[in-house]
C-alpha positions as CSV (number, residue, x, y, z in Angstrom):
1,X,0.2,0.0,0.1
2,X,1.2,3.4,-0.7
3,X,0.6,6.8,1.1
4,X,0.5,9.4,-1.0
5,X,2.7,12.3,-0.3
6,X,1.9,15.8,0.7
7,X,4.6,18.9,1.0
8,X,6.8,18.1,4.3
9,X,7.2,22.3,4.7
10,X,4.4,24.0,6.6
11,X,3.5,27.8,7.0
12,X,3.1,28.9,10.4
13,X,0.3,31.2,10.4
14,X,-3.1,30.8,8.8
15,X,-2.3,34.1,6.3
16,X,0.2,31.9,4.9
17,X,-1.6,28.9,4.9
18,X,-4.2,30.4,2.4
19,X,-2.5,33.1,0.8
20,X,0.4,30.7,-1.4
21,X,-2.0,28.3,-3.0
22,X,-3.7,26.8,-0.2
23,X,-1.4,24.6,2.0
24,X,-4.3,22.7,3.2
25,X,-3.4,19.2,4.4
26,X,-5.0,16.2,3.5
27,X,-4.8,13.5,6.9
28,X,-1.6,11.8,5.6
29,X,1.9,11.8,7.0
30,X,4.4,12.3,4.7
31,X,3.9,16.2,5.4
32,X,5.2,15.9,8.8
33,X,7.3,13.2,9.7
34,X,10.7,13.9,10.0
35,X,13.1,12.6,7.1
36,X,13.5,9.0,7.4
37,X,10.5,8.2,9.6
38,X,8.2,7.5,6.7
39,X,5.2,5.2,8.2
40,X,3.2,2.4,6.1
41,X,-0.4,0.7,6.0
42,X,-3.1,2.6,8.6
43,X,-0.9,5.3,10.2
44,X,-1.7,8.7,9.5
45,X,-1.5,12.4,10.6
46,X,-4.4,13.5,13.3
47,X,-5.0,16.3,15.6
48,X,-5.2,15.4,19.3
49,X,-7.2,18.3,21.5
50,X,-10.0,19.5,21.5
51,X,-13.0,19.3,20.1
52,X,-15.5,22.5,18.3
53,X,-18.8,22.7,20.7
54,X,-20.7,25.0,18.9
55,X,-21.1,27.0,15.9
56,X,-22.8,29.7,14.1
57,X,-25.0,28.8,11.4
58,X,-25.9,31.0,8.7
59,X,-27.6,30.6,5.6
60,X,-31.3,30.0,4.0
61,X,-32.3,29.3,7.3
62,X,-32.9,31.7,10.0
63,X,-28.8,32.3,11.9
64,X,-28.8,30.7,14.8
65,X,-25.7,29.4,17.4
66,X,-26.1,25.5,17.5
67,X,-24.1,22.6,19.0
68,X,-21.7,20.7,16.7
69,X,-23.8,17.4,17.6
70,X,-27.2,18.5,16.2
71,X,-26.2,19.4,13.2
72,X,-26.8,16.1,11.3
73,X,-30.4,15.4,13.2
74,X,-31.4,19.2,12.3
75,X,-33.9,19.3,9.2
76,X,-32.6,21.8,6.8
77,X,-33.7,24.1,3.6
78,X,-31.4,23.1,0.7
79,X,-28.8,26.0,-0.3
80,X,-25.4,26.9,1.1
81,X,-24.5,27.0,4.6
82,X,-21.7,28.8,6.6
83,X,-20.3,27.4,9.9
84,X,-18.7,29.7,12.3
85,X,-16.1,29.0,15.0
86,X,-13.3,29.9,16.7
87,X,-9.9,28.2,17.0
88,X,-7.8,29.6,20.5
89,X,-4.0,30.3,20.4
90,X,-2.4,27.2,21.9
91,X,1.2,26.2,22.1
92,X,2.6,23.6,19.4
93,X,3.3,20.2,21.3
94,X,6.4,18.2,20.3
95,X,6.2,14.6,19.2
96,X,8.5,12.1,18.7
97,X,9.4,12.4,14.8
98,X,7.2,14.7,13.9
99,X,7.9,18.6,13.3
100,X,5.9,20.3,15.9
101,X,2.1,21.4,14.7
102,X,-0.4,23.0,15.6
103,X,-3.2,22.4,13.5
104,X,-7.1,22.1,13.1
105,X,-8.1,19.1,11.6
106,X,-11.4,19.8,9.7
107,X,-14.2,16.9,9.4
108,X,-15.6,15.2,6.2
109,X,-18.6,16.7,5.6
110,X,-21.3,16.1,2.4
111,X,-20.9,18.9,0.5
112,X,-17.9,20.7,2.4
113,X,-17.1,23.8,0.4
114,X,-14.1,26.2,0.9
115,X,-12.4,27.1,4.3
116,X,-11.8,30.6,5.4
117,X,-9.4,31.2,8.2
118,X,-9.0,34.9,9.5
119,X,-10.6,36.6,6.0
120,X,-8.7,34.1,3.7
121,X,-10.8,31.8,1.9
122,X,-9.2,28.2,0.2
123,X,-10.3,25.2,-1.7
124,X,-10.5,21.7,0.7
125,X,-9.5,18.6,-1.2
126,X,-11.6,15.4,-0.1
127,X,-11.4,14.0,3.1
128,X,-9.9,15.0,6.6
129,X,-7.9,18.4,6.4
130,X,-5.3,19.4,8.6
131,X,-4.5,23.0,8.4
132,X,-1.4,23.6,10.3
133,X,-2.5,27.3,12.4
134,X,-0.1,29.8,14.2
135,X,-0.4,28.9,18.0
136,X,0.2,32.7,19.2
137,X,-3.2,33.6,18.5
138,X,-6.7,32.4,17.9
139,X,-8.5,32.0,14.6
140,X,-11.6,32.6,13.3
141,X,-12.9,29.8,10.5
142,X,-15.8,29.7,8.1
143,X,-16.8,26.3,6.9
144,X,-18.8,26.1,4.1
145,X,-21.7,23.2,3.3
146,X,-24.1,22.5,1.2
147,X,-27.6,21.0,1.9
148,X,-28.6,19.1,-0.6
149,X,-32.5,17.9,-1.7
150,X,-30.9,14.1,-0.7
151,X,-29.2,15.0,2.4
152,X,-31.7,17.4,4.1
153,X,-29.2,18.3,7.0
154,X,-25.6,19.6,7.5
155,X,-23.9,16.2,7.6
156,X,-20.1,16.0,9.1
157,X,-18.6,13.0,9.9
158,X,-16.5,14.3,13.0
159,X,-16.6,18.2,14.8
160,X,-13.2,19.5,13.9
161,X,-10.6,19.3,17.0
162,X,-7.9,21.5,16.9
163,X,-4.2,20.6,18.9
164,X,-1.3,18.9,18.0
165,X,-0.8,16.6,14.9
166,X,0.0,13.3,15.7
167,X,0.0,10.0,14.7
168,X,-2.8,7.8,14.7
169,X,-4.1,4.1,13.4
170,X,-7.6,4.3,14.0
171,X,-10.1,6.7,12.5
172,X,-10.5,7.5,8.7
173,X,-7.5,6.9,6.1
174,X,-7.3,6.5,2.9
175,X,-5.9,3.1,1.4
176,X,-4.3,3.3,-1.9
177,X,-3.9,-0.4,-3.9
178,X,-2.6,-1.4,-7.1
179,X,-5.9,-1.6,-9.1
180,X,-6.4,-2.1,-13.0
181,X,-9.5,0.4,-12.7
182,X,-7.2,3.5,-11.7
183,X,-8.1,5.7,-14.3
184,X,-11.4,5.2,-13.4
185,X,-10.8,5.9,-9.9
186,X,-10.1,3.2,-8.7
187,X,-7.1,2.0,-6.4
188,X,-8.2,3.9,-3.6
189,X,-10.8,3.2,-0.9
190,X,-11.7,4.8,2.7
191,X,-11.3,2.5,5.9
192,X,-12.4,3.4,9.3
193,X,-11.2,1.7,12.3
194,X,-12.6,2.0,15.5
195,X,-10.1,3.7,18.5
196,X,-10.2,0.3,20.8
197,X,-9.7,-1.8,18.1
198,X,-6.7,-4.9,18.0
199,X,-6.0,-5.0,14.7
200,X,-4.0,-8.4,15.2
201,X,-7.9,-10.2,16.2
202,X,-10.0,-11.1,13.4
203,X,-13.0,-8.8,13.7
204,X,-15.9,-8.1,11.6
205,X,-16.1,-5.4,8.4
206,X,-18.8,-3.7,7.2
207,X,-18.6,-2.5,3.3
208,X,-20.4,0.7,2.4
209,X,-21.1,1.0,-1.6
210,X,-21.6,4.4,-2.1
211,X,-24.9,5.6,-4.2
212,X,-25.2,7.7,-7.8
213,X,-23.2,10.7,-7.6
214,X,-21.2,9.4,-4.4
215,X,-18.0,8.6,-4.1
216,X,-15.4,6.9,-1.3
217,X,-15.8,10.0,1.4
218,X,-19.5,9.7,1.0
219,X,-20.5,7.6,3.9
220,X,-17.2,9.2,5.8
221,X,-19.5,12.4,6.3
222,X,-22.1,10.2,8.7
223,X,-21.8,10.0,12.2
224,X,-24.0,7.9,12.9
225,X,-22.3,5.6,11.0
226,X,-18.8,6.0,12.8
227,X,-20.0,6.4,16.2
228,X,-22.1,2.9,15.7
229,X,-18.6,1.7,14.5
230,X,-17.1,2.9,17.7
231,X,-19.4,1.4,20.2
232,X,-20.2,-2.0,17.9
233,X,-16.2,-2.3,17.4
234,X,-16.8,-2.9,13.5
235,X,-14.0,-2.1,10.9
236,X,-15.5,-0.1,8.1
237,X,-14.2,-0.2,4.4
238,X,-15.8,2.2,1.7
239,X,-14.8,1.7,-1.7
240,X,-14.8,3.2,-4.9
241,X,-17.9,2.1,-7.4
242,X,-15.5,3.7,-10.0
243,X,-18.4,6.5,-10.3
244,X,-22.0,6.0,-11.9
245,X,-21.2,2.3,-12.6
246,X,-24.5,0.6,-11.6
247,X,-21.7,-1.8,-9.8
248,X,-21.2,-3.9,-13.1
249,X,-18.7,-6.2,-13.2
250,X,-15.5,-4.0,-12.8
251,X,-16.8,-1.9,-10.0
252,X,-17.5,-5.3,-8.5
253,X,-13.9,-6.3,-8.7
254,X,-13.0,-2.6,-7.2
255,X,-15.1,-3.7,-3.9
256,X,-13.7,-7.0,-3.7
257,X,-10.2,-5.4,-4.4
258,X,-10.2,-2.9,-1.6
259,X,-11.6,-5.8,0.8
260,X,-8.8,-7.6,-0.2
261,X,-6.3,-4.6,0.8
262,X,-7.9,-3.8,3.9
263,X,-7.4,-7.3,4.8
264,X,-3.8,-7.2,4.6
265,X,-4.2,-4.2,7.1
266,X,-6.2,-5.5,9.3
267,X,-7.2,-9.0,10.5
268,X,-10.5,-9.8,9.2
269,X,-12.9,-12.6,10.3
270,X,-13.8,-14.4,6.7
271,X,-17.2,-15.3,8.2
272,X,-18.2,-11.5,9.7
273,X,-17.9,-9.7,6.2
274,X,-21.7,-7.5,5.5
275,X,-22.1,-5.0,2.4
276,X,-24.9,-2.2,2.4
277,X,-25.3,0.8,0.5
278,X,-27.8,3.6,-0.5
279,X,-30.0,4.1,-4.0
280,X,-27.5,2.8,-6.3
281,X,-25.4,1.4,-3.4
282,X,-28.5,-0.3,-2.3
283,X,-28.3,-2.2,-5.9
284,X,-24.5,-2.8,-5.6
285,X,-24.7,-4.1,-2.3
286,X,-27.5,-6.9,-3.7
287,X,-25.4,-7.7,-6.5
288,X,-22.2,-8.0,-5.4
289,X,-24.0,-9.6,-2.4
290,X,-25.8,-12.0,-4.4
291,X,-23.0,-12.9,-6.9
292,X,-20.7,-13.8,-4.4
293,X,-23.0,-15.1,-1.4
294,X,-20.0,-16.9,0.5
295,X,-18.1,-13.6,1.3
296,X,-21.2,-11.8,2.9
297,X,-23.1,-12.8,6.4
298,X,-25.4,-10.0,5.8
299,X,-26.7,-7.4,3.0
300,X,-28.7,-4.4,3.9
301,X,-30.2,-2.4,0.8
302,X,-31.6,1.3,1.4
303,X,-33.9,1.8,-1.9
304,X,-32.2,0.0,-4.3
305,X,-33.4,-1.1,-7.7
306,X,-34.1,-4.8,-8.1
307,X,-34.7,-5.4,-11.8
308,X,-33.0,-2.3,-14.5
309,X,-35.3,-0.8,-16.9
310,X,-32.8,-0.3,-19.9
311,X,-35.3,2.5,-21.6
312,X,-34.6,4.9,-18.7
313,X,-31.7,6.7,-17.2
314,X,-29.3,3.4,-17.0
315,X,-29.4,3.5,-21.1
316,X,-26.0,4.1,-21.6
317,X,-24.9,2.1,-18.7
318,X,-26.9,-0.9,-19.8
319,X,-28.3,-0.6,-23.1
320,X,-29.7,-4.2,-23.5
321,X,-31.5,-6.7,-21.4
322,X,-28.6,-8.6,-21.2
323,X,-26.3,-6.1,-19.5
324,X,-28.9,-5.4,-17.2
325,X,-29.4,-9.3,-16.4
326,X,-25.9,-9.4,-15.2
327,X,-26.4,-6.6,-12.1
328,X,-30.8,-7.3,-11.7
329,X,-30.1,-8.6,-7.8
330,X,-34.0,-10.4,-9.0
331,X,-32.1,-12.6,-11.6
332,X,-30.1,-13.9,-8.6
333,X,-32.5,-13.7,-5.6
334,X,-31.7,-17.9,-5.6
335,X,-28.5,-17.4,-4.0
336,X,-30.0,-15.6,-0.8
337,X,-30.6,-19.1,1.0
338,X,-28.2,-18.2,3.8
339,X,-27.6,-14.8,3.3
340,X,-29.9,-12.6,5.5
341,X,-31.4,-9.7,3.6
342,X,-32.8,-6.2,4.8
343,X,-34.6,-4.2,2.9
344,X,-35.6,-0.7,3.4
345,X,-37.9,1.6,1.5
346,X,-39.5,5.1,1.7
347,X,-42.9,4.5,0.4
348,X,-43.1,8.1,-1.1
349,X,-39.5,7.5,-3.0
350,X,-40.1,9.3,-6.4
351,X,-36.5,8.3,-7.3
352,X,-36.7,4.5,-7.0
353,X,-40.6,3.4,-6.1
354,X,-40.9,1.5,-3.8
355,X,-42.3,-1.5,-5.7
356,X,-38.6,-2.5,-6.6
357,X,-38.4,-3.7,-2.7
358,X,-41.6,-5.0,-3.0
359,X,-40.3,-7.4,-5.7
360,X,-37.3,-8.5,-3.6
361,X,-39.5,-9.1,-0.7
362,X,-42.0,-11.4,-2.5
363,X,-39.3,-13.1,-4.0
364,X,-37.0,-13.3,-1.0
365,X,-40.8,-15.3,0.7
366,X,-41.5,-17.0,-2.1
367,X,-38.4,-19.1,-1.6
368,X,-39.0,-18.9,2.5
369,X,-35.6,-17.0,2.7
370,X,-34.7,-14.7,5.6
371,X,-35.6,-11.3,4.9
372,X,-36.3,-7.9,7.1
373,X,-38.1,-5.2,5.3
374,X,-38.9,-1.6,6.9
375,X,-41.5,0.0,4.7
376,X,-41.5,3.3,6.2
377,X,-44.3,5.6,5.2
378,X,-43.8,9.5,4.7
379,X,-40.0,8.6,4.0
380,X,-38.8,9.6,0.5
381,X,-35.3,8.6,-1.1
382,X,-33.1,10.8,1.2
383,X,-30.5,10.3,3.9
384,X,-32.5,10.4,6.9
385,X,-34.1,7.2,5.9
386,X,-30.4,6.0,5.9
387,X,-29.2,7.4,9.2
388,X,-32.5,6.2,10.9
389,X,-31.6,2.3,10.6
390,X,-27.3,2.6,10.2
391,X,-26.6,1.9,14.0
392,X,-28.2,-1.1,13.7
393,X,-27.1,-1.9,10.5
394,X,-23.7,-1.7,12.1
395,X,-24.6,-3.8,15.2
396,X,-26.2,-6.6,12.9
397,X,-22.8,-6.6,11.1
398,X,-21.1,-7.0,14.1
399,X,-22.7,-10.2,15.5
400,X,-23.5,-11.9,12.1
401,X,-21.2,-15.0,10.3
402,X,-21.7,-16.4,7.5
403,X,-22.0,-20.3,7.0
404,X,-19.0,-22.1,5.6
405,X,-20.3,-25.0,4.6
406,X,-24.3,-25.3,5.1
407,X,-25.8,-28.2,4.1
408,X,-28.0,-27.2,1.3
409,X,-26.7,-25.1,-1.2
410,X,-29.0,-23.1,-4.3
411,X,-26.7,-20.9,-6.6
412,X,-27.7,-19.5,-9.5
413,X,-24.9,-17.8,-12.0
414,X,-25.8,-15.1,-14.7
415,X,-21.4,-14.4,-15.4
416,X,-19.1,-17.4,-16.7
417,X,-16.9,-15.8,-14.1
418,X,-19.6,-16.9,-10.8
419,X,-18.5,-21.1,-11.1
420,X,-20.0,-21.2,-7.3
421,X,-20.1,-20.9,-3.6
422,X,-19.5,-22.9,-0.5
423,X,-17.4,-25.0,-1.6
424,X,-19.9,-26.0,-4.3
425,X,-18.6,-25.2,-7.8
426,X,-20.1,-25.5,-11.6
427,X,-18.9,-26.5,-15.0
428,X,-21.9,-25.6,-17.7
429,X,-23.0,-27.4,-20.5
430,X,-23.0,-24.2,-22.8
431,X,-22.9,-20.1,-22.6
432,X,-25.6,-18.9,-20.3
433,X,-27.3,-19.2,-17.1
434,X,-26.7,-22.1,-14.9
435,X,-28.6,-23.1,-11.6
436,X,-27.6,-25.7,-9.0
437,X,-29.8,-26.9,-5.9
438,X,-27.2,-30.0,-3.9
439,X,-28.7,-31.0,-0.5
440,X,-26.7,-33.1,2.6
441,X,-29.7,-34.9,3.5
442,X,-30.6,-38.2,4.8
443,X,-26.9,-39.4,4.4
444,X,-26.2,-38.4,0.7
445,X,-25.2,-35.7,-1.2
446,X,-28.7,-34.8,-3.1
447,X,-28.9,-33.1,-6.7
448,X,-32.0,-31.6,-6.5
449,X,-31.6,-29.5,-9.3
450,X,-29.2,-28.4,-12.3
451,X,-29.8,-26.3,-15.5
452,X,-27.1,-25.8,-17.7
453,X,-24.8,-27.3,-15.7
454,X,-22.2,-30.5,-16.7
455,X,-20.0,-31.0,-14.2
456,X,-20.7,-30.1,-9.8
457,X,-17.5,-30.0,-8.3
458,X,-17.3,-30.6,-4.5
459,X,-14.3,-29.0,-2.1
460,X,-13.6,-30.7,0.9
461,X,-15.9,-29.7,3.8
462,X,-18.5,-28.9,1.1
463,X,-22.3,-29.0,2.2
464,X,-20.9,-30.8,5.5
465,X,-20.2,-34.0,3.4
466,X,-17.1,-36.3,2.6
467,X,-16.0,-38.0,-0.1
468,X,-16.9,-41.5,0.8
469,X,-20.7,-39.6,1.5
470,X,-22.8,-41.3,-1.5
471,X,-24.3,-38.8,-4.1
472,X,-27.9,-39.4,-6.0
473,X,-29.3,-37.5,-8.6
474,X,-33.1,-36.4,-8.4
475,X,-36.4,-35.0,-10.2
476,X,-34.6,-36.9,-13.4
477,X,-31.1,-34.5,-13.2
478,X,-28.3,-35.6,-15.1
479,X,-25.1,-34.4,-14.3
480,X,-21.5,-35.6,-12.8
481,X,-20.7,-34.8,-9.5
482,X,-16.5,-35.3,-8.6
483,X,-15.0,-34.0,-5.1
């Protein structure tokens, strides 16, 4: 994993920060460490000290003095708002390997705009921004944030913190990794590690796939998500969907590459990985989770599509029914036998109609699969609906476990690259969809169905059976079964 560099020098005053082309620093280490002390992995720069408690909020709503903690729960009209607060003077602290730096850390906020310090404006790059300050005097800061029709509030992951710059492995960090999709925005993901998390103890992971027009920092602005991760000791990963991809094959591959990259830095329990998302991310969570059911303990979808209408807005990405078939969650719903699904959808959703989740719920019920459905009256396509359930989504990820070798496997493949799950693998007769239904019951491996499958290959342990377990073909099935 590579750490992206930032300038090693830093200005001593806010005026120089904002007056020489914006010396605002991203939350990485390269610009703050002494020569020869470069860090790697999850280590990154943070500010330790005091959090901003309240601020003056000015914008389309009436101006008010508000607590920072109340921002995300206060409904606001759409528009640009300014949050004004003061950072008092304070001496810089010295730490081994670090130059003495007094700074303020500006949190990730949805639709975060410019920052003004002592009257001078600067643009901020994505992610937490560490801004060195002159410790000899107080500073007046103004932060612009736009409230969108989707957010309906000011969403900031944390309050600003002022104090000394230190090294941490916990908190938000951008991970860089090798990816063939770098030109489309791949090769970088955002992770969150709770403060008390033991990096060496295999733990739970919750993967959040972003919505349409979102990115790797979208969910990092949700304090409710970060707070729940701290409480439940669940690590978070927010990979790139490669833009507005509808989580087609390349984007799915990018998500799984990010998971593997994170696993090289943090010990993960292979049966305690869950996936969630909202809007395009809800569809993405279902698509990825059902293509790879053995990889996920739970799937949570907020107002995601079940089956795409290729005559609508998706035509540029999914021009044909055949292309849509490769990502439609409804078309691989058979694979949810061992992955509990949670659907959340506002009845008043005018962007992704509630009928999309209705279809998924009906299909899951028909198969007798585990599904929870929160069909919320009075809610639409909006972030407040997302954050309402986020603490429980995280809690569920913390306690859920995927079975390694369930005694029955039902698996449908709509892509050549998808060849099996839970130790049951298939070889096709010809190109096209394939499906198997295999169960270990009454002392035998019973093949209940095999459509467009020439051979079923069982790995050691599959279905809880052994190589000596007899095989029976039922319902007129004709297929070879080998270990």
